[in-house]
Every structure is written in structure tokens, then in C-alpha cells.
C-alpha positions in Angstrom: -0.1 -0.1 0.0 1.5 3.2 -1.2 2.0 5.8 1.7 0.1 8.8 2.4 1.6 12.1 1.2 2.9 13.5 4.4 1.8 17.1 3.1 -1.9 15.4 3.4 -1.1 14.3 7.3 -3.4 15.5 9.9 -0.9 16.2 12.7 -3.7 17.4 15.2 -5.6 14.2 14.4 -2.5 12.1 14.9 -1.8 14.0 18.2 -5.1 13.0 19.8 -4.6 9.3 18.8 -1.0 9.2 20.0 -2.4 10.1 23.5 -4.6 7.3 23.5 -2.2 4.4 22.2 -0.1 2.2 24.3 3.0 3.0 25.3 4.4 0.7 22.7 2.4 2.1 20.0 3.1 5.8 21.2 6.9 4.9 21.0 6.6 3.5 17.6 4.2 6.0 15.8 5.7 8.8 17.1 9.3 8.2 15.7 7.8 6.8 12.5 6.3 10.2 12.1 9.5 12.0 12.6 11.3 9.6 10.2 8.5 10.4 7.5 8.9 13.9 8.2 12.6 13.9 7.7 12.2 12.0 4.5 10.0 14.8 3.3 13.1 17.4 3.9 15.1 15.2 1.8 12.5 15.0 -1.0 12.1 18.7 -0.9 15.8 19.5 -1.2 17.0 17.0 -3.2 16.9 17.8 -7.2 16.9 14.0 -8.3 17.4 10.2 -7.6 14.6 10.5 -4.6 13.4 6.9 -4.7 16.9 5.3 -5.3 18.5 7.1 -2.2 15.6 7.2 0.1 13.8 3.9 -0.6 14.5 0.2 -0.3 18.2 -0.3 0.4 19.0 3.3 -0.5 21.8 4.8 1.1 19.5 7.3 3.0 16.6 4.8 3.6 16.9 4.5 7.4 15.7 6.7 10.1 19.6 7.1 11.5 21.3 7.9 8.0 18.7 10.7 7.3 19.4 12.0 10.7 23.3 11.9 10.2 23.1 13.4 6.9 20.7 16.0 7.9 23.2 17.2 10.6 26.2 17.0 8.3 24.4 19.1 5.7 23.4 21.9 8.7 19.8 21.4 7.9 19.2 20.7 11.7 21.2 21.6 14.7 22.7 19.4 17.2 19.9 19.5 19.8 17.6 18.3 17.1 20.0 15.7 16.2 20.5 14.5 19.7 16.7 14.2 20.2 15.6 12.8 17.0 18.4 9.7 17.5 17.2 9.6 21.6 13.7 8.9 20.1 15.0 6.5 17.5 17.0 4.5 20.1 13.7 4.4 22.2 11.6 3.5 19.4 14.1 0.7 18.5 13.8 -0.7 22.3 10.1 -0.8 22.3 9.9 -2.4 18.4 12.4 -5.2 19.6 11.0 -6.0 23.0 9.1 -9.0 23.6 8.0 -7.9 27.1 4.3 -7.0 27.1 4.9 -5.0 30.2 7.7 -2.7 28.6 6.7 0.8 28.9 7.9 4.7 29.3 8.7 3.8 33.3 11.5 1.3 32.0 14.5 2.9 33.6 16.8 3.2 30.7 13.8 4.7 28.6 12.7 7.0 31.4 16.3 8.3 31.6 16.5 9.0 27.8 13.0 10.9 28.1 14.6 13.2 30.7 17.5 14.0 28.7 15.1 14.9 25.3 16.5 18.4 25.3 13.3 19.8 23.6 11.0 18.9 26.1 13.2 19.8 28.7 13.3 23.4 27.4 9.5 23.6 27.4 9.4 22.4 30.9 11.9 25.0 31.9 10.0 27.7 30.4 7.2 26.7 33.0 9.5 27.8 35.8 10.4 31.0 34.1 6.9 31.9 33.9 6.1 31.5 37.6 8.5 34.0 38.6 7.6 36.2 35.4 5.3 39.5 36.3 3.9 38.9 32.8 1.7 35.9 33.6 -1.8 36.3 34.7 -1.5 32.8 36.5 -0.3 32.0 40.0 3.0 30.5 40.3 1.5 27.5 42.0 -1.0 26.8 38.9 2.0 27.3 36.7 4.3 24.6 38.8 1.3 22.5 38.7 1.0 22.7 34.8 4.6 21.9 34.7 4.4 18.7 36.7 2.0 17.3 34.4 4.8 17.4 31.7 7.5 15.5 33.6 6.5 12.0 33.2 8.7 10.0 30.6 5.9 9.4 28.0 5.0 13.2 28.2 8.4 14.4 27.6 8.4 11.7 24.7 5.2 13.3 23.0 6.0 16.6 23.7 9.6 16.2 21.7 7.7 14.5 19.0 5.4 17.4 18.5 8.1 20.1 18.7 10.2 18.2 16.2 7.5 17.3 13.9 6.7 21.3 13.6 10.4 22.0 13.5 10.9 19.4 10.4 8.1 20.9 8.7 9.3 24.4 8.8 12.8 23.7 7.4 13.0 26.1 4.3 12.7 24.1 1.0 16.1 25.1 -1.1 16.9 23.9 -4.8 20.2 25.2 -5.5 20.8 25.0 -9.4 24.1 23.6 -10.5 26.4 26.2 -10.8 30.0 24.3 -11.4 31.7 23.8 -14.6 30.4 22.6 -17.7 32.1 19.3 -18.5 31.1 19.3 -22.3 32.4 22.8 -23.0 35.6 21.9 -20.9 36.4 18.8 -22.8 35.2 20.2 -26.1 37.7 23.0 -25.6 40.4 20.4 -25.0 40.2 19.0 -28.7 39.4 22.3 -30.2 42.8 23.6 -29.0 44.5 20.4 -29.9 48.2 20.5 -31.7 50.0 18.2 -34.1 53.5 18.0 -32.8 56.2 16.7 -35.4 59.4 14.7 -34.2 62.8 15.3 -35.1 62.5 12.5 -37.6 59.7 14.1 -39.4 56.9 11.6 -38.0 54.0 12.9 -36.9 53.5 12.1 -33.1 49.9 11.5 -31.6 47.8 14.8 -31.3 47.9 15.9 -28.0 45.4 18.4 -26.1 46.6 21.4 -24.7 45.4 21.7 -21.2 44.8 25.3 -20.2 46.2 26.4 -17.0 43.9 25.5 -14.1 41.8 28.7 -13.1 41.4 29.8 -9.5 37.6 28.9 -8.4 37.5 25.5 -10.6 37.4 22.0 -9.1 
């Protein structure tokens, strides 16, 4: 069955469903969403060979490869890379565990959820709001709201939501190739060919005269 185009995806409906899913489904579906969103970034930015690179056994067909290449290209920052990798690792644990009771309360999973940087930054914002004169809520109310966001699963869901929006907002860029024109270069080599005569009046093999390397060419 073909995948539904990501631009037709209803994130609000997805988010509502995510809250009602089991821990395992939440972990797997959240990561699957971010993987699809990251794939869409590559499809928007790459000029060609989308399917060959991004599907099947292509070199960028895995979530891990996409995260690393997106970071190497500076499309995402290191905090985003860290959270995407953390979510990928948590997804793998849930997907490969045969324990029916495996959940976000697992010590390893809970510890990694606590380290999700986007979720933690959002939670820290509540502490700032509690001491700010700009809020129309009492500090007690704000801290109560903050406490709801601290459990591991809630941190995971927050990170998925923030990262999903972040990936959607990566601008589309379609750079046009601006390097040398290889056909013009090799045509110029043969157009400037010279016939060299040896001392015994025999004609040598025509040799192209390669122009000096121009600064800026590669």
C-alpha cells in the first residue's frame, strides 16, 4: 500500500490518537512520524534520485542515516540531532522488546526521555513563567501545569510534537548546479589540439593542450 503523502497528514488528529495509544504504539508511531517528516525534507531539497536514495536499500533509507546526513548538511542543529537519535533509540527498544509490560517507566527509557532537550526546554519555560510578572496565573498553578509534563511518556510526546513542527519549517531550497560545464571543458580540449612533429619528421599523436587551472575551478 503506498504511503500517504506527508503534506496530506493531519497532525492534530495524529496527536490526539497518540495520547490514547499504548506505550509501545506511542513510541513506534511517534518515531515513524519524525522519520517520515525527515524523509520529506530530503525529498524537498534533493533535485533527483529521490526513490533510489530514500527507499528500499538506498543509502538514506534509514532514520539513522537521514539524521546524520541532515546534521552533516547543517539542515538541523545538534540539539535536534540529539533528540531525533534519542527517539530513534527508544523506538528501537520498544519495537524489539518481547516484554508485554515494557513501558516508558522502564529505567533506561525514562532516563533517555528525561534527557530530551526540546521537552526539557519547554518544561523549564514554566519555571520562568512562574517567576515572571507577565503571567496572569499564580506560580502554584504554573508549577502544577509543569508537573503534568514531567513523566517520561509526556516528555516523549512533547519532543515528537516540537520536532515535527521544526522539520516542517525547514525551508525548501533547490540550488541550481553552478559548477563547470564538463562538455564545454572537454570540447575545448579537443578544439585546441596541436599536431607535434618529431625530429625524424614523423607525426606524433595529437595531444590536447590543457589550459592552466583557473582559480575557483574544481
